[in-house]
TORDOLUM-218103 format. One record per residue (C-alpha): residue number from 1; chain; x, y, z. Coordinates in Angstrom, 1 decimal, always signed. Example, Ala and Ser with C-alpha at 12.3 -4.5 7.8 and 13.67 -1.06 7.14 Angstrom:
// residues 2
k:c:u:v:w
1:A:+12.3:-4.5:+7.8
2:A:+13.7:-1.1:+7.1
//
This chain:
// residues 133
k:c:u:v:w
1:A:+10.1:+13.9:+12.1
2:A:+11.6:+13.3:+8.9
3:A:+15.5:+12.7:+8.7
4:A:+17.7:+14.7:+6.4
5:A:+20.8:+13.7:+4.6
6:A:+24.3:+14.5:+6.0
7:A:+26.9:+16.0:+3.7
8:A:+28.7:+12.7:+3.5
9:A:+25.2:+10.9:+2.4
10:A:+24.7:+13.8:-0.2
11:A:+28.1:+13.1:-1.6
12:A:+27.2:+9.5:-2.3
13:A:+24.1:+10.7:-4.2
14:A:+26.5:+13.0:-6.2
15:A:+28.5:+10.0:-7.6
16:A:+27.6:+7.3:-10.1
17:A:+26.1:+5.2:-7.3
18:A:+23.5:+2.8:-8.5
19:A:+20.6:+2.8:-6.2
20:A:+18.3:-0.1:-5.5
21:A:+14.5:+0.7:-4.9
22:A:+12.4:-1.8:-3.1
23:A:+8.5:-1.5:-3.9
24:A:+5.5:-3.4:-2.7
25:A:+3.5:-5.3:-5.4
26:A:-0.1:-6.0:-5.6
27:A:+0.1:-9.2:-3.4
28:A:+2.4:-7.7:-0.9
29:A:+5.5:-9.1:-2.6
30:A:+8.7:-7.2:-2.6
31:A:+10.1:-5.9:-5.9
32:A:+13.6:-4.6:-6.0
33:A:+15.0:-2.7:-9.1
34:A:+18.4:-0.9:-9.8
35:A:+17.8:+2.7:-10.7
36:A:+19.7:+5.9:-11.3
37:A:+18.9:+8.6:-8.7
38:A:+19.5:+12.2:-7.8
39:A:+18.5:+14.4:-4.8
40:A:+16.1:+17.4:-5.0
41:A:+16.7:+18.9:-1.6
42:A:+15.9:+15.9:+0.7
43:A:+13.8:+14.1:-1.8
44:A:+15.1:+11.3:-3.9
45:A:+14.2:+11.4:-7.5
46:A:+14.0:+8.3:-9.7
47:A:+12.6:+7.8:-13.1
48:A:+10.9:+4.9:-15.0
49:A:+8.4:+4.1:-17.7
50:A:+4.7:+3.6:-17.2
51:A:+3.5:+0.1:-17.3
52:A:+6.7:-1.3:-15.6
53:A:+6.3:-3.2:-12.3
54:A:+8.0:-0.3:-10.2
55:A:+5.8:+2.2:-11.8
56:A:+2.7:+0.3:-11.1
57:A:+3.9:-0.4:-7.6
58:A:+5.0:+3.2:-7.0
59:A:+1.3:+4.3:-8.1
60:A:-0.5:+1.7:-5.9
61:A:+1.5:+1.6:-2.6
62:A:+3.7:+4.8:-1.7
63:A:+6.0:+3.0:+0.8
64:A:+9.5:+2.3:-0.6
65:A:+13.0:+1.6:+0.4
66:A:+16.1:+2.7:-1.3
67:A:+19.7:+1.8:-0.8
68:A:+22.9:+3.0:-2.3
69:A:+26.8:+2.0:-1.7
70:A:+29.5:+4.3:-2.2
71:A:+31.1:+3.2:-5.4
72:A:+34.6:+4.2:-4.1
73:A:+34.1:+2.9:-0.6
74:A:+31.9:-0.3:-0.3
75:A:+31.7:-0.1:+3.4
76:A:+29.7:+3.3:+3.2
77:A:+26.1:+3.1:+2.4
78:A:+22.9:+4.6:+2.8
79:A:+19.4:+2.9:+3.4
80:A:+16.3:+4.9:+3.2
81:A:+12.6:+4.1:+4.1
82:A:+10.4:+6.6:+2.5
83:A:+7.1:+7.6:+0.8
84:A:+6.4:+8.5:-2.7
85:A:+5.1:+11.9:-2.6
86:A:+5.1:+12.9:-6.4
87:A:+4.4:+10.7:-9.6
88:A:+4.5:+12.7:-12.8
89:A:+4.9:+12.5:-16.4
90:A:+5.6:+16.1:-17.0
91:A:+9.3:+16.8:-17.4
92:A:+10.1:+13.2:-17.0
93:A:+12.0:+13.0:-20.5
94:A:+14.3:+15.7:-19.4
95:A:+15.0:+14.0:-15.9
96:A:+15.9:+10.7:-17.7
97:A:+18.1:+12.5:-20.0
98:A:+19.8:+14.3:-17.1
99:A:+20.3:+11.0:-15.3
100:A:+21.6:+9.3:-18.5
101:A:+24.4:+12.2:-18.6
102:A:+25.2:+11.8:-14.9
103:A:+25.7:+8.0:-15.1
104:A:+27.1:+7.6:-18.7
105:A:+28.1:+11.1:-20.0
106:A:+25.6:+10.7:-22.9
107:A:+23.4:+13.8:-23.7
108:A:+20.1:+11.7:-24.2
109:A:+18.6:+8.5:-22.8
110:A:+19.7:+5.8:-25.2
111:A:+17.2:+3.1:-24.2
112:A:+14.0:+5.1:-24.9
113:A:+11.5:+2.7:-26.5
114:A:+9.0:+3.8:-29.2
115:A:+5.7:+5.0:-27.5
116:A:+7.3:+4.9:-24.0
117:A:+6.0:+7.3:-21.5
118:A:+8.5:+8.2:-18.9
119:A:+7.5:+9.1:-15.3
120:A:+9.5:+10.8:-12.5
121:A:+9.1:+9.6:-8.9
122:A:+9.7:+11.8:-5.8
123:A:+10.4:+9.9:-2.7
124:A:+10.4:+11.7:+0.6
125:A:+12.7:+9.9:+3.3
126:A:+11.0:+8.9:+6.4
127:A:+14.0:+7.2:+8.0
128:A:+17.8:+7.5:+6.8
129:A:+20.4:+5.3:+8.0
130:A:+24.0:+5.7:+6.9
131:A:+27.1:+3.4:+7.4
132:A:+29.5:+4.7:+8.9
133:A:+27.3:+7.0:+11.0
//
């Protein structure tokens, strides 16, 4: 049975809450990165560039964890254990532009590097924990 997000948890995702995503490296080592996020239904959407450690980890081991803290209430947080169910370059530039607008107000992603290939990752929650419950 897959958990779903409560209205209160969805409200945190709607804010400029920076998330931290934990992946598993090739030797089984944890890797944590701050990321911008959005929800698509109950799936968490993140975006990165091919070649980065988290992109390699997402592609090789689908198990991940994601945490967010409400920027307006540090005692309110969400922790998700999930599985990568999507990994695509199709439409990824539009996703990072949309996340840039959400988090900074700018229309397009300002840190795009020449030749960089963006990838959108879809994470399906397996377990959701929220504080307060």
